[in-house]
SELUMLO-986762 format. One line per 2 residues: their letters; for each residue y negated, z negated, x negated of N, C-alpha, C, O. Coordinates in Angstrom, 1 decimal. Layout:
a = Y/Z/X/Y/Z/X/Y/Z/X/Y/Z/X ~ ...
***
This chain:
mr = -113.4/-24.8/-178.7/-113.4/-23.5/-179.3/-112.0/-23.3/-180.0/-111.5/-24.2/-180.6 ~ -111.5/-22.1/-179.9/-110.2/-21.8/-180.5/-110.4/-21.1/-181.8/-111.4/-20.4/-182.1
ni = -109.5/-21.4/-182.7/-109.5/-20.7/-184.0/-108.4/-19.6/-184.1/-107.4/-19.7/-183.5 ~ -108.8/-18.5/-184.8/-107.9/-17.4/-185.0/-107.9/-17.1/-186.5/-108.8/-17.4/-187.2
tv = -106.8/-16.5/-186.9/-106.7/-16.0/-188.3/-106.6/-14.5/-188.3/-105.9/-13.9/-187.6 ~ -107.5/-13.9/-189.1/-107.5/-12.5/-189.3/-107.3/-12.1/-190.7/-108.0/-12.7/-191.6
sv = -106.5/-11.1/-191.0/-106.3/-10.7/-192.4/-107.0/-9.3/-192.6/-106.8/-8.4/-191.8 ~ -107.7/-9.2/-193.7/-108.4/-8.0/-194.0/-108.2/-7.8/-195.5/-108.0/-8.7/-196.3
de = -108.4/-6.5/-195.9/-108.3/-6.2/-197.4/-109.5/-6.8/-198.1/-110.5/-7.1/-197.5 ~ -109.4/-6.9/-199.4/-110.4/-7.5/-200.3/-111.8/-6.8/-200.1/-112.8/-7.5/-200.0
et = -111.8/-5.5/-200.1/-113.0/-4.7/-200.0/-113.7/-5.0/-198.7/-114.9/-5.2/-198.7 ~ -113.0/-5.0/-197.6/-113.6/-5.2/-196.3/-114.2/-6.6/-196.3/-115.3/-6.8/-195.8
hr = -113.4/-7.6/-196.8/-113.9/-9.0/-196.9/-115.2/-9.1/-197.7/-116.1/-9.8/-197.3 ~ -115.2/-8.4/-198.8/-116.4/-8.5/-199.7/-117.6/-7.9/-199.0/-118.7/-8.5/-199.0
ia = -117.4/-6.7/-198.4/-118.6/-6.1/-197.7/-119.0/-6.9/-196.5/-120.2/-7.0/-196.2 ~ -118.1/-7.5/-195.8/-118.4/-8.4/-194.6/-119.2/-9.6/-195.1/-120.2/-10.0/-194.4
ri = -118.8/-10.2/-196.2/-119.6/-11.3/-196.7/-121.0/-10.9/-197.1/-121.9/-11.7/-196.9 ~ -121.1/-9.8/-197.8/-122.5/-9.3/-198.2/-123.3/-9.1/-196.9/-124.5/-9.5/-196.9
ra = -122.7/-8.4/-195.9/-123.5/-8.1/-194.7/-123.9/-9.4/-194.0/-125.0/-9.5/-193.4 ~ -123.0/-10.4/-193.9/-123.3/-11.6/-193.3/-124.4/-12.3/-194.0/-125.3/-12.9/-193.4
ae = -124.4/-12.3/-195.3/-125.5/-12.9/-196.1/-126.8/-12.2/-195.8/-127.8/-12.9/-195.7 ~ -126.8/-10.9/-195.7/-128.0/-10.2/-195.4/-128.5/-10.6/-194.0/-129.8/-10.6/-193.8
ld = -127.7/-10.9/-193.1/-128.1/-11.3/-191.7/-128.2/-12.8/-191.6/-128.5/-13.3/-190.5 ~ -128.1/-13.6/-192.7/-128.2/-15.0/-192.8/-127.3/-15.7/-191.7/-127.7/-16.5/-190.9
ts = -126.0/-15.2/-191.8/-125.0/-15.8/-190.9/-123.7/-15.8/-191.7/-123.7/-15.6/-192.9 ~ -122.6/-16.0/-191.0/-121.3/-16.1/-191.6/-120.4/-15.0/-191.1/-120.7/-14.4/-190.1
vs = -119.3/-14.7/-191.9/-118.4/-13.7/-191.4/-117.8/-14.1/-190.1/-117.6/-13.3/-189.2 ~ -117.5/-15.4/-190.0/-116.9/-15.9/-188.7/-117.9/-15.6/-187.5/-117.4/-15.2/-186.5
al = -119.2/-15.9/-187.7/-120.1/-15.6/-186.7/-120.2/-14.1/-186.3/-120.3/-13.8/-185.1 ~ -120.1/-13.2/-187.3/-120.0/-11.8/-187.0/-118.8/-11.4/-186.2/-118.9/-10.7/-185.3
vr = -117.7/-11.9/-186.6/-116.4/-11.6/-185.9/-116.5/-12.2/-184.5/-116.1/-11.5/-183.5 ~ -117.0/-13.5/-184.4/-117.1/-14.1/-183.0/-118.0/-13.2/-182.1/-117.7/-13.0/-181.0
ey = -119.2/-12.8/-182.6/-120.1/-12.0/-181.8/-119.4/-10.6/-181.4/-119.6/-10.2/-180.3 ~ -118.7/-10.0/-182.4/-118.0/-8.8/-182.1/-117.0/-9.0/-180.9/-116.9/-8.2/-180.0
lr = -116.2/-10.1/-181.1/-115.2/-10.3/-180.0/-115.8/-10.7/-178.7/-115.3/-10.3/-177.6 ~ -117.0/-11.4/-178.7/-117.7/-11.6/-177.5/-118.1/-10.3/-176.8/-118.0/-10.2/-175.6
sl = -118.6/-9.4/-177.6/-119.1/-8.1/-177.1/-117.9/-7.4/-176.5/-118.0/-6.7/-175.4 ~ -116.7/-7.4/-177.1/-115.5/-6.8/-176.6/-115.1/-7.4/-175.3/-114.8/-6.8/-174.3
as = -115.2/-8.8/-175.2/-114.7/-9.5/-174.0/-115.7/-9.2/-172.9/-115.3/-9.4/-171.7 ~ -116.9/-8.9/-173.1/-117.9/-8.7/-172.1/-117.7/-7.3/-171.4/-118.4/-7.0/-170.4
er = -116.9/-6.4/-172.0/-116.7/-5.1/-171.4/-115.6/-5.2/-170.4/-114.5/-5.8/-170.7 ~ -115.8/-4.5/-169.3/-114.7/-4.4/-168.3/-113.8/-3.2/-168.7/-114.2/-2.3/-169.4
ta = -112.6/-3.2/-168.2/-111.7/-2.1/-168.5/-112.2/-0.8/-168.0/-111.8/0.2/-168.6 ~ -113.1/-0.7/-167.0/-113.6/0.5/-166.5/-114.7/1.0/-167.4/-115.2/2.2/-167.2
gt = -115.1/0.2/-168.4/-116.1/0.7/-169.4/-117.5/0.2/-169.0/-118.4/0.5/-169.8 ~ -117.7/-0.5/-168.0/-119.0/-1.0/-167.6/-119.2/-2.4/-168.3/-118.2/-3.2/-168.4
vv = -120.4/-2.7/-168.8/-120.6/-3.9/-169.5/-121.1/-4.9/-168.5/-122.0/-4.7/-167.7 ~ -120.6/-6.1/-168.6/-121.0/-7.2/-167.8/-122.2/-7.8/-168.5/-122.2/-8.3/-169.7
ae = -123.4/-7.9/-167.8/-124.6/-8.4/-168.4/-124.5/-9.9/-168.7/-123.9/-10.7/-167.9 ~ -124.9/-10.3/-169.8/-124.9/-11.7/-170.2/-126.1/-12.4/-169.5/-127.2/-11.9/-169.5
te = -125.8/-13.5/-168.7/-126.9/-14.2/-168.1/-127.7/-14.9/-169.1/-127.3/-15.1/-170.2 ~ -128.9/-15.3/-168.6/-129.8/-16.0/-169.5/-129.2/-17.3/-170.0/-129.4/-17.8/-171.1
re = -128.5/-18.0/-169.1/-127.9/-19.3/-169.4/-126.8/-19.1/-170.4/-126.7/-19.8/-171.4 ~ -126.0/-18.0/-170.3/-124.9/-17.7/-171.2/-125.5/-17.4/-172.6/-125.0/-17.8/-173.6
rr = -126.6/-16.6/-172.6/-127.2/-16.2/-173.8/-127.8/-17.5/-174.6/-127.6/-17.6/-175.8 ~ -128.4/-18.3/-173.9/-129.0/-19.6/-174.5/-127.8/-20.4/-175.0/-127.9/-21.0/-176.1
sr = -126.8/-20.5/-174.2/-125.6/-21.3/-174.6/-125.0/-20.7/-175.9/-124.6/-21.5/-176.8 ~ -124.8/-19.4/-175.9/-124.3/-18.7/-177.1/-125.2/-19.0/-178.3/-124.7/-19.3/-179.4
ll = -126.5/-18.8/-178.2/-127.4/-19.0/-179.3/-127.3/-20.5/-179.8/-127.4/-20.7/-181.0 ~ -127.3/-21.4/-178.9/-127.2/-22.8/-179.2/-125.9/-23.1/-180.0/-125.9/-23.8/-181.0
ne = -124.8/-22.6/-179.5/-123.5/-22.7/-180.2/-123.6/-22.1/-181.6/-123.0/-22.7/-182.5 ~ -124.2/-21.0/-181.8/-124.3/-20.4/-183.1/-125.1/-21.3/-184.0/-124.8/-21.4/-185.2
vi = -126.2/-21.9/-183.5/-127.0/-22.8/-184.4/-126.2/-24.0/-184.8/-126.2/-24.4/-185.9 ~ -125.5/-24.5/-183.8/-124.7/-25.7/-184.1/-123.6/-25.4/-185.1/-123.3/-26.2/-186.0
dk = -122.9/-24.2/-185.0/-121.9/-23.8/-185.9/-122.5/-23.6/-187.3/-121.9/-24.0/-188.3 ~ -123.7/-23.1/-187.4/-124.4/-22.9/-188.7/-124.7/-24.2/-189.3/-124.5/-24.4/-190.5
ir = -125.2/-25.2/-188.5/-125.5/-26.5/-189.1/-124.2/-27.2/-189.6/-124.2/-27.8/-190.7 ~ -123.1/-27.1/-188.8/-121.8/-27.7/-189.2/-121.3/-27.0/-190.5/-120.7/-27.7/-191.3
sn = -121.5/-25.7/-190.6/-121.0/-25.0/-191.8/-121.7/-25.4/-193.0/-121.2/-25.2/-194.1 ~ -123.0/-25.9/-192.8/-123.8/-26.3/-194.0/-123.6/-27.8/-194.2/-124.4/-28.4/-195.0
gg = -122.6/-28.4/-193.7/-122.3/-29.8/-193.9/-123.2/-30.8/-193.2/-123.5/-31.9/-193.6 ~ -123.6/-30.4/-192.0/-124.4/-31.3/-191.1/-125.9/-31.0/-191.1/-126.6/-31.4/-190.3
gl = -126.3/-30.1/-192.0/-127.7/-29.7/-192.0/-128.7/-30.6/-192.8/-129.7/-30.1/-193.2 ~ -128.4/-31.8/-193.1/-129.3/-32.7/-193.8/-128.6/-33.1/-195.1/-127.6/-33.8/-195.0
rm = -129.2/-32.7/-196.2/-128.7/-33.2/-197.5/-129.8/-33.9/-198.2/-130.9/-33.5/-198.2 ~ -129.4/-34.9/-199.0/-130.4/-35.7/-199.7/-131.1/-34.8/-200.7/-132.3/-35.0/-200.9
ed = -130.5/-33.8/-201.3/-131.2/-33.0/-202.3/-132.2/-32.1/-201.7/-133.0/-31.5/-202.4 ~ -132.2/-31.9/-200.4/-133.2/-31.1/-199.7/-134.5/-31.9/-199.4/-135.5/-31.3/-199.1
nl = -134.4/-33.2/-199.6/-135.6/-34.1/-199.3/-136.6/-33.9/-200.4/-136.3/-33.7/-201.6 ~ -137.9/-34.0/-200.1/-139.0/-34.0/-201.1/-139.1/-35.4/-201.7/-138.9/-36.4/-201.0
tr = -139.6/-35.4/-202.9/-139.9/-36.7/-203.5/-141.2/-37.1/-202.9/-141.9/-36.3/-202.3 ~ -141.6/-38.4/-203.1/-142.9/-38.9/-202.7/-144.0/-38.1/-203.2/-145.0/-37.8/-202.5
ee = -143.9/-37.7/-204.5/-145.0/-37.0/-205.2/-145.1/-35.6/-204.5/-146.2/-35.1/-204.3 ~ -144.0/-34.9/-204.3/-144.0/-33.6/-203.7/-144.5/-33.7/-202.3/-145.3/-32.8/-201.8
ly = -144.2/-34.7/-201.6/-144.6/-34.9/-200.2/-146.1/-35.0/-200.1/-146.7/-34.5/-199.1 ~ -146.8/-35.7/-201.0/-148.2/-35.9/-201.0/-149.0/-35.0/-201.9/-150.2/-35.3/-202.2
dr = -148.4/-33.9/-202.4/-149.1/-33.0/-203.3/-149.9/-32.0/-202.5/-149.4/-30.9/-202.1 ~ -151.1/-32.4/-202.2/-152.0/-31.6/-201.3/-152.4/-30.3/-202.0/-152.5/-29.3/-201.3
aa = -152.6/-30.3/-203.3/-153.0/-29.0/-204.0/-151.9/-28.0/-203.8/-152.1/-26.8/-203.5 ~ -150.6/-28.4/-203.9/-149.5/-27.5/-203.8/-149.4/-27.0/-202.3/-149.1/-25.8/-202.0
ar = -149.7/-27.9/-201.4/-149.6/-27.5/-199.9/-150.7/-26.5/-199.6/-150.5/-25.6/-198.9 ~ -151.9/-26.7/-200.2/-153.0/-25.8/-199.9/-152.7/-24.4/-200.5/-153.0/-23.4/-199.9
ae = -152.2/-24.4/-201.8/-151.8/-23.2/-202.4/-150.8/-22.4/-201.6/-150.8/-21.2/-201.4 ~ -149.8/-23.1/-201.1/-148.7/-22.5/-200.3/-149.3/-22.0/-199.0/-148.9/-20.9/-198.6
de = -150.2/-22.7/-198.4/-150.9/-22.3/-197.1/-151.7/-21.0/-197.4/-151.7/-20.1/-196.6 ~ -152.5/-21.0/-198.5/-153.3/-19.8/-198.8/-152.4/-18.6/-199.1/-152.7/-17.5/-198.7
ea = -151.3/-18.8/-199.8/-150.3/-17.7/-200.0/-149.8/-17.1/-198.7/-149.6/-15.9/-198.6 ~ -149.4/-18.0/-197.8/-148.9/-17.6/-196.5/-150.0/-16.8/-195.7/-149.7/-15.8/-195.1
kr = -151.2/-17.2/-195.8/-152.3/-16.5/-195.1/-152.5/-15.1/-195.7/-152.7/-14.1/-195.0 ~ -152.5/-15.0/-197.1/-152.6/-13.7/-197.7/-151.5/-12.8/-197.3/-151.7/-11.6/-197.1
kh = -150.3/-13.3/-197.3/-149.1/-12.5/-196.9/-149.3/-12.0/-195.5/-149.0/-10.9/-195.2 ~ -149.7/-12.9/-194.6/-149.9/-12.5/-193.2/-151.0/-11.4/-193.1/-150.8/-10.5/-192.3
rr = -152.1/-11.5/-193.8/-153.1/-10.5/-193.8/-152.5/-9.1/-194.3/-152.9/-8.1/-193.8 ~ -151.7/-9.2/-195.4/-151.1/-8.0/-195.9/-150.2/-7.3/-194.9/-150.2/-6.1/-194.7
da = -149.4/-8.1/-194.2/-148.4/-7.6/-193.2/-149.1/-7.1/-191.9/-148.5/-6.3/-191.2 ~ -150.3/-7.6/-191.6/-150.9/-7.3/-190.4/-151.5/-5.9/-190.4/-152.1/-5.5/-189.4
***
């Protein structure tokens, strides 16, 4: 994968960071996806359809990039303590809340 440098004004950068956070992605991923969409267009204006294999490969690369940007994806502070792991009451309460939310949304 190649790296590029892009300069933008402060306000554009701020808005892009906010939008990326809303989409649970990075500014780099937004730019990458935009450039991919540009590259998929032919000069005559017709769009080259992305094959299923290309789409899956792109999605896999995005997930891998996200994991790498988070420092590998596994952090010790994300682990549950033994007490939290075996707290059945909390697990039941969390399950019930998820069921209530699902019923509300349905």
